[in-house]
N, C-alpha and C positions, 0 to 999 in steps of 0.2 A: 542456473537461472541467469543466463548471460544477457547481454544487451541485444536488442533487435538488430538484424543484419542491415537494415536500412534506416536512415534518419530522414525525417520529413523537413523539407526546407519551406518555412512559412511563406516566403516571398513568391514561391511558385503558385500559390493558391489564393492570392489576395482577392481575386475576382470570383473565385469559385469556392465558397466556404463549404458547400455540400460535398464537393470532391475532396477537400482537405479532411473533413470529418470522417468520410468513408475510409480514406487512407489511414487516418489516425486509428480508427477502430480496427482495421486489419493489422496494423503494426503494433498497437499498444493495448488492444482490447484485453488480452490475457493479463498484462501487467496491471491494468486498472482493476480488473476483477480480483486478482490475487491481493492487491493492496487493500481493497475494500473487505475482502474475506479475512485478511489478517486482523484488521481492526474489529470487525463485527463477529467473526466466528460463526457466521450464518450464511449459507449459500444463497438463499432467497433474498435476504437483505443486501448482500453483496451485489447481486445481479441488479437490484433496484438502484443502488447507489451508482453502479457502473453506468447504467443507462442515463441517470441524471447527470453524471459527470460529462458524458458526451453531449447531452442536450445543452448543458451550460457552456461547454467548449464551442458548440455550434453558435449559440447566441452571442458569445463573447469573442468570436473569431476576429472580428474587425478591430477589437481592442487589444489583441495579442501583439505586444511590442517586440517580441523576439529577444527580450533581455535574458531569458533562460531558454533551455531547449524545450521543444514541444513535449517531450517525455516528462520533464520536470514540471512543466505547467499542468499537464494532465494529472500527475500524481498529487500536486498541490490542490487542485480542484477536488480530487477524490478524498484526500485527507480532510479538507475543510468540510466536505459533506458528511464524512464519518463523525467529525467533531460536532457538527450541527445535530446529527442524530443523537449522539450521547447527551448533548445539552437538553434536547427535547425530552429524552427519556431518563433524565437524571433522578427522578423520583422513584423509578421502578428499576429493579435489577434485571439485566439482560441475561437470559438463560444461556449457558455455555454450550448446551447440546439440545437444540430444538429441531434437528433434522430427523425426519421420520425414517423408518427402516427402508421404505421404498426408495427414498432419496439417497440412501447409502450405496446403492448399486453404482459401480463405477462404469459410466457409459462412454467416457472419453479420457484422453490424456490429462486434461485440466483437473478433472475430478480425482484422478489417481495422484497427481502431484499434490493437490490440496490434502488428500487423505494422508499421504506420507508426511507432509509438513506437520499436520496436526498430531501425528502419532509419535514423533520423535521426542525423546526425553529432554533434550536441550530446549526444544521449542516450548515444551510444557513449562519449563522453568522460566523461559523468556516471558511467557504469557502471565506469569505471576508478578512480574515487575510493574512498577507504575507506568502508565501510558507514555509519558514523555521519554522514558528509557526504552520501552518496547519500540516506540516509533523510530528512534535513531538506529537501533540495532537492526530492525527490519529493513529500513532504507539502505543501510550500509552493507549488510551481509546478504540479504535476500534479493535486493534490487540492484546491487552494485553501484549505488550512488556514491559520489565523492562527498566530502564534507561541505563543499561549496554548494553542490546540488541539494543536499539535505537542508542546508540553511535556507536556500531559496524555497524549497517545497514546504518546509515547516514554518517559514516566516520568522526565523530566529537568527541571531548572529552566528557566524561560523565558530567562534570561540566557545559559544554555548553548546554547539553540536559536539565539538571535541571534548568538552567537559562532561557532557551527558554520556558520550560513548565510553569515556574512561570510567565513569562511575557505574554505568550499566555493566560493563565487563567485570568490574570488581564485584558488584553485587551478584552477578550471575556465577562468577567463580566461587564465591562464598557459598552460594546455594548448592552448586554442584559438588563442592568439597564436603558439605554436610551430608549429602546423599551418597558419598563415596564414589561418585562418578568421575571426579577430577581431583587431582592432588597438586 
């Protein structure tokens, strides 16, 4: 899950936000969807959040200051929308498996990637960690973000990111060791 082959230069699109959003969707649509899916574990909710992320990016394009990359900005919007969703649904438990059998058929590469991610033993253990640890592990290992990019996307200091990464790795190692997966 490497970086996109091209980066968007925000200054090229200052007068054409619709062109910028279209290019962002082409370049980062899969990344935004994977991010939402990781948080929500529901394909349909992830698609809704992804659409909302691009709508918010379109509406906020004139306010984008370029202090972070477009990729980081979009992931931050997506993370914030996922956090908003959880805050709204705090009183109800989100089912971990609400996708019907018909939806399980792999129709394209994105579905196959998500299916494989969800079925790995390590990811299952990652998903048991508290959200703030899952978040930094996902951004670091699955999206190849640097600690600076994670800090920007999550809205926390870089030192906190490094601390959470360290603690998350330690907790994950302990879980894997208990299961006999890692020594």
